[in-house]
NUMARKE-861684 format. One record per atom (N, C-alpha, C): residue number from 1; atom name; y, x, z. Coordinates in nm, 2 decimals. Layout:
NODE   zanu   vexdren        y        x        z
NODE    NUM        CA        Y        X        Z
...
% end
This chain:
NODE   zanu   vexdren        y        x        z
NODE      1         N    11.65    -0.76     2.85
NODE      1        CA    11.62    -0.86     2.95
NODE      1         C    11.48    -0.92     2.94
NODE      2         N    11.40    -0.92     3.05
NODE      2        CA    11.27    -0.97     3.03
NODE      2         C    11.26    -1.13     3.05
NODE      3         N    11.19    -1.18     2.97
NODE      3        CA    11.17    -1.33     2.98
NODE      3         C    11.10    -1.37     3.11
NODE      4         N    11.15    -1.47     3.18
NODE      4        CA    11.10    -1.52     3.30
NODE      4         C    10.94    -1.55     3.30
NODE      5         N    10.91    -1.61     3.19
NODE      5        CA    10.76    -1.64     3.18
NODE      5         C    10.67    -1.51     3.17
NODE      6         N    10.73    -1.41     3.11
NODE      6        CA    10.65    -1.28     3.12
NODE      6         C    10.65    -1.22     3.25
NODE      7         N    10.75    -1.24     3.33
NODE      7        CA    10.75    -1.19     3.47
NODE      7         C    10.64    -1.26     3.55
NODE      8         N    10.64    -1.39     3.53
NODE      8        CA    10.54    -1.47     3.60
NODE      8         C    10.40    -1.44     3.56
NODE      9         N    10.38    -1.42     3.43
NODE      9        CA    10.24    -1.37     3.39
NODE      9         C    10.21    -1.23     3.45
NODE     10         N    10.30    -1.13     3.45
NODE     10        CA    10.27    -1.00     3.50
NODE     10         C    10.25    -1.01     3.66
NODE     11         N    10.31    -1.11     3.72
NODE     11        CA    10.28    -1.13     3.87
NODE     11         C    10.17    -1.21     3.90
NODE     12         N    10.10    -1.27     3.80
NODE     12        CA     9.99    -1.36     3.83
NODE     12         C     9.86    -1.28     3.86
NODE     13         N     9.80    -1.30     3.99
NODE     13        CA     9.68    -1.23     4.01
NODE     13         C     9.56    -1.25     3.92
NODE     14         N     9.55    -1.38     3.86
NODE     14        CA     9.45    -1.41     3.77
NODE     14         C     9.47    -1.33     3.64
NODE     15         N     9.60    -1.29     3.60
NODE     15        CA     9.62    -1.21     3.48
NODE     15         C     9.56    -1.06     3.51
NODE     16         N     9.58    -1.02     3.63
NODE     16        CA     9.54    -0.88     3.66
NODE     16         C     9.39    -0.88     3.66
NODE     17         N     9.33    -0.99     3.72
NODE     17        CA     9.18    -1.00     3.71
NODE     17         C     9.13    -1.01     3.57
NODE     18         N     9.20    -1.08     3.48
NODE     18        CA     9.16    -1.09     3.34
NODE     18         C     9.16    -0.95     3.27
NODE     19         N     9.27    -0.88     3.30
NODE     19        CA     9.30    -0.75     3.24
NODE     19         C     9.18    -0.66     3.29
NODE     20         N     9.15    -0.66     3.42
NODE     20        CA     9.04    -0.58     3.48
NODE     20         C     8.91    -0.60     3.42
NODE     21         N     8.87    -0.74     3.41
NODE     21        CA     8.74    -0.77     3.36
NODE     21         C     8.73    -0.73     3.21
NODE     22         N     8.83    -0.75     3.14
NODE     22        CA     8.83    -0.72     2.99
NODE     22         C     8.81    -0.57     2.97
NODE     23         N     8.89    -0.49     3.06
NODE     23        CA     8.89    -0.34     3.04
NODE     23         C     8.74    -0.29     3.09
NODE     24         N     8.68    -0.35     3.19
NODE     24        CA     8.55    -0.31     3.24
NODE     24         C     8.45    -0.34     3.13
NODE     25         N     8.46    -0.46     3.07
NODE     25        CA     8.36    -0.49     2.97
NODE     25         C     8.37    -0.40     2.84
NODE     26         N     8.49    -0.37     2.80
NODE     26        CA     8.51    -0.28     2.69
NODE     26         C     8.46    -0.15     2.72
NODE     27         N     8.48    -0.09     2.84
NODE     27        CA     8.43     0.04     2.88
NODE     27         C     8.29     0.04     2.89
NODE     28         N     8.22    -0.06     2.93
NODE     28        CA     8.08    -0.07     2.94
NODE     28         C     8.02    -0.06     2.80
NODE     29         N     8.07    -0.14     2.71
NODE     29        CA     8.02    -0.14     2.57
NODE     29         C     8.04    -0.01     2.51
NODE     30         N     8.15     0.06     2.54
NODE     30        CA     8.18     0.18     2.48
NODE     30         C     8.10     0.30     2.53
NODE     31         N     8.07     0.29     2.66
NODE     31        CA     7.97     0.38     2.73
NODE     31         C     7.83     0.37     2.68
NODE     32         N     7.78     0.24     2.65
NODE     32        CA     7.66     0.23     2.60
NODE     32         C     7.65     0.29     2.46
NODE     33         N     7.74     0.27     2.38
NODE     33        CA     7.74     0.33     2.24
NODE     33         C     7.75     0.48     2.24
NODE     34         N     7.84     0.53     2.32
NODE     34        CA     7.86     0.67     2.34
NODE     34         C     7.74     0.74     2.40
NODE     35         N     7.68     0.68     2.49
NODE     35        CA     7.56     0.74     2.55
NODE     35         C     7.44     0.74     2.46
NODE     36         N     7.42     0.64     2.38
NODE     36        CA     7.31     0.63     2.28
NODE     36         C     7.34     0.73     2.16
NODE     37         N     7.47     0.74     2.12
NODE     37        CA     7.50     0.83     2.02
NODE     37         C     7.49     0.97     2.07
NODE     38         N     7.53     1.00     2.18
NODE     38        CA     7.52     1.13     2.24
NODE     38         C     7.36     1.18     2.25
NODE     39         N     7.29     1.08     2.29
NODE     39        CA     7.14     1.11     2.31
NODE     39         C     7.09     1.14     2.16
NODE     40         N     7.13     1.07     2.06
NODE     40        CA     7.09     1.10     1.93
NODE     40         C     7.13     1.24     1.88
NODE     41         N     7.25     1.28     1.91
NODE     41        CA     7.30     1.41     1.88
NODE     41         C     7.22     1.52     1.95
NODE     42         N     7.20     1.50     2.08
NODE     42        CA     7.13     1.59     2.16
NODE     42         C     6.98     1.61     2.11
NODE     43         N     6.91     1.50     2.08
NODE     43        CA     6.78     1.51     2.01
NODE     43         C     6.78     1.59     1.89
NODE     44         N     6.89     1.57     1.81
NODE     44        CA     6.90     1.65     1.68
NODE     44         C     6.92     1.80     1.71
NODE     45         N     7.00     1.82     1.81
NODE     45        CA     7.02     1.96     1.85
NODE     45         C     6.91     2.03     1.92
NODE     46         N     6.83     1.97     2.01
NODE     46        CA     6.73     2.04     2.09
NODE     46         C     6.59     2.00     2.05
NODE     47         N     6.57     1.90     1.97
NODE     47        CA     6.44     1.85     1.93
NODE     47         C     6.44     1.81     1.79
NODE     48         N     6.48     1.89     1.69
NODE     48        CA     6.50     1.84     1.56
NODE     48         C     6.37     1.80     1.50
NODE     49         N     6.26     1.85     1.53
NODE     49        CA     6.12     1.81     1.48
NODE     49         C     6.09     1.67     1.51
NODE     50         N     6.15     1.61     1.63
NODE     50        CA     6.11     1.48     1.67
NODE     50         C     6.17     1.38     1.56
NODE     51         N     6.30     1.40     1.52
NODE     51        CA     6.36     1.31     1.43
NODE     51         C     6.33     1.35     1.28
NODE     52         N     6.29     1.48     1.27
NODE     52        CA     6.26     1.52     1.14
NODE     52         C     6.12     1.49     1.09
NODE     53         N     6.04     1.43     1.18
NODE     53        CA     5.90     1.41     1.14
NODE     53         C     5.90     1.29     1.06
NODE     54         N     5.80     1.29     0.96
NODE     54        CA     5.80     1.17     0.87
NODE     54         C     5.74     1.04     0.94
NODE     55         N     5.78     0.92     0.89
NODE     55        CA     5.73     0.80     0.95
NODE     55         C     5.59     0.79     0.93
NODE     56         N     5.53     0.82     0.81
NODE     56        CA     5.39     0.80     0.78
NODE     56         C     5.35     0.92     0.69
NODE     57         N     5.22     0.94     0.67
NODE     57        CA     5.18     1.05     0.58
NODE     57         C     5.23     1.02     0.44
NODE     58         N     5.29     1.12     0.37
NODE     58        CA     5.34     1.11     0.24
NODE     58         C     5.47     1.03     0.22
NODE     59         N     5.52     0.99     0.33
NODE     59        CA     5.65     0.92     0.34
NODE     59         C     5.77     1.01     0.32
NODE     60         N     5.86     0.98     0.24
NODE     60        CA     5.98     1.07     0.22
NODE     60         C     6.08     1.04     0.34
NODE     61         N     6.06     0.94     0.42
NODE     61        CA     6.16     0.89     0.52
NODE     61         C     6.12     0.96     0.65
NODE     62         N     6.22     1.02     0.71
NODE     62        CA     6.19     1.07     0.85
NODE     62         C     6.24     0.97     0.95
NODE     63         N     6.20     0.99     1.08
NODE     63        CA     6.24     0.89     1.19
NODE     63         C     6.39     0.90     1.22
NODE     64         N     6.46     1.00     1.18
NODE     64        CA     6.60     1.02     1.19
NODE     64         C     6.68     0.91     1.12
NODE     65         N     6.63     0.88     1.00
NODE     65        CA     6.70     0.78     0.92
NODE     65         C     6.71     0.64     0.98
NODE     66         N     6.59     0.58     1.01
NODE     66        CA     6.60     0.44     1.07
NODE     66         C     6.67     0.43     1.21
NODE     67         N     6.66     0.55     1.28
NODE     67        CA     6.72     0.55     1.41
NODE     67         C     6.87     0.56     1.39
NODE     68         N     6.91     0.64     1.30
NODE     68        CA     7.06     0.65     1.26
NODE     68         C     7.12     0.53     1.22
NODE     69         N     7.04     0.46     1.14
NODE     69        CA     7.08     0.32     1.09
NODE     69         C     7.08     0.23     1.21
NODE     70         N     6.98     0.23     1.29
NODE     70        CA     6.99     0.15     1.41
NODE     70         C     7.12     0.17     1.50
NODE     71         N     7.16     0.29     1.51
NODE     71        CA     7.28     0.31     1.58
NODE     71         C     7.40     0.24     1.52
NODE     72         N     7.41     0.25     1.38
NODE     72        CA     7.52     0.18     1.31
NODE     72         C     7.51     0.03     1.34
NODE     73         N     7.39    -0.03     1.32
NODE     73        CA     7.36    -0.17     1.35
NODE     73         C     7.41    -0.20     1.49
NODE     74         N     7.37    -0.13     1.58
NODE     74        CA     7.41    -0.15     1.73
NODE     74         C     7.56    -0.15     1.75
NODE     75         N     7.62    -0.06     1.68
NODE     75        CA     7.77    -0.06     1.69
NODE     75         C     7.82    -0.19     1.64
NODE     76         N     7.78    -0.25     1.53
NODE     76        CA     7.82    -0.37     1.48
NODE     76         C     7.79    -0.48     1.58
NODE     77         N     7.66    -0.47     1.63
NODE     77        CA     7.62    -0.58     1.74
NODE     77         C     7.71    -0.58     1.86
NODE     78         N     7.74    -0.45     1.91
NODE     78        CA     7.83    -0.45     2.03
NODE     78         C     7.97    -0.50     2.00
NODE     79         N     8.02    -0.48     1.88
NODE     79        CA     8.15    -0.53     1.85
NODE     79         C     8.14    -0.68     1.84
NODE     80         N     8.03    -0.73     1.78
NODE     80        CA     8.02    -0.88     1.78
NODE     80         C     8.01    -0.94     1.91
NODE     81         N     7.94    -0.87     2.01
NODE     81        CA     7.93    -0.92     2.14
NODE     81         C     8.08    -0.92     2.21
NODE     82         N     8.14    -0.81     2.19
NODE     82        CA     8.29    -0.81     2.24
NODE     82         C     8.38    -0.92     2.19
NODE     83         N     8.37    -0.94     2.05
NODE     83        CA     8.44    -1.05     1.99
NODE     83         C     8.41    -1.19     2.04
NODE     84         N     8.28    -1.20     2.06
NODE     84        CA     8.23    -1.34     2.11
NODE     84         C     8.28    -1.36     2.24
NODE     85         N     8.27    -1.27     2.34
NODE     85        CA     8.32    -1.29     2.46
NODE     85         C     8.47    -1.30     2.47
NODE     86         N     8.54    -1.22     2.39
NODE     86        CA     8.69    -1.22     2.38
NODE     86         C     8.74    -1.36     2.34
NODE     87         N     8.67    -1.41     2.23
NODE     87        CA     8.71    -1.54     2.18
NODE     87         C     8.67    -1.66     2.27
NODE     88         N     8.58    -1.64     2.35
NODE     88        CA     8.54    -1.74     2.44
NODE     88         C     8.59    -1.73     2.58
NODE     89         N     8.54    -1.65     2.67
NODE     89        CA     8.58    -1.64     2.81
NODE     89         C     8.72    -1.59     2.82
NODE     90         N     8.75    -1.47     2.76
NODE     90        CA     8.87    -1.41     2.78
NODE     90         C     8.99    -1.50     2.72
NODE     91         N     8.97    -1.56     2.61
NODE     91        CA     9.07    -1.65     2.55
NODE     91         C     9.09    -1.77     2.64
NODE     92         N     8.98    -1.83     2.70
NODE     92        CA     8.99    -1.94     2.78
NODE     92         C     9.07    -1.91     2.91
NODE     93         N     9.04    -1.80     2.97
NODE     93        CA     9.11    -1.75     3.09
NODE     93         C     9.26    -1.72     3.06
NODE     94         N     9.29    -1.66     2.94
NODE     94        CA     9.42    -1.64     2.90
NODE     94         C     9.50    -1.77     2.88
NODE     95         N     9.44    -1.87     2.83
NODE     95        CA     9.50    -2.00     2.81
NODE     95         C     9.53    -2.06     2.94
NODE     96         N     9.44    -2.06     3.03
NODE     96        CA     9.46    -2.11     3.17
NODE     96         C     9.57    -2.04     3.25
NODE     97         N     9.59    -1.92     3.23
NODE     97        CA     9.69    -1.84     3.29
NODE     97         C     9.83    -1.89     3.23
NODE     98         N     9.84    -1.90     3.10
NODE     98        CA     9.96    -1.95     3.03
NODE     98         C     9.99    -2.09     3.08
NODE     99         N     9.90    -2.17     3.08
NODE     99        CA     9.93    -2.31     3.13
NODE     99         C     9.98    -2.31     3.28
NODE    100         N     9.92    -2.22     3.37
NODE    100        CA     9.96    -2.21     3.50
NODE    100         C    10.10    -2.16     3.51
NODE    101         N    10.14    -2.06     3.45
NODE    101        CA    10.28    -2.00     3.46
NODE    101         C    10.38    -2.09     3.39
NODE    102         N    10.35    -2.17     3.30
NODE    102        CA    10.45    -2.26     3.24
NODE    102         C    10.49    -2.38     3.33
NODE    103         N    10.41    -2.41     3.42
NODE    103        CA    10.44    -2.52     3.51
NODE    103         C    10.55    -2.49     3.62
% end
């Protein structure tokens, strides 16, 4: 048997709006990360000299290393952006919906 409050939440248009906004945001951040990672892999596959070239004369470090590390840092940043928005806007909307259906 389903709880009546759950039924009211599932029927609430603001809940559907919240789910939709949260999904769009998550897919956007995922697409950004996937696109950049795919571009990195394609550059490795089709232009290896570009990322394999050294940063400076005599440097043992190639451009691929800082760019790869940058992708890792970007993944952490995008995760932080999602968490920030989820803990702020999405949690606030969630709380408003709960208060609305409890009345």
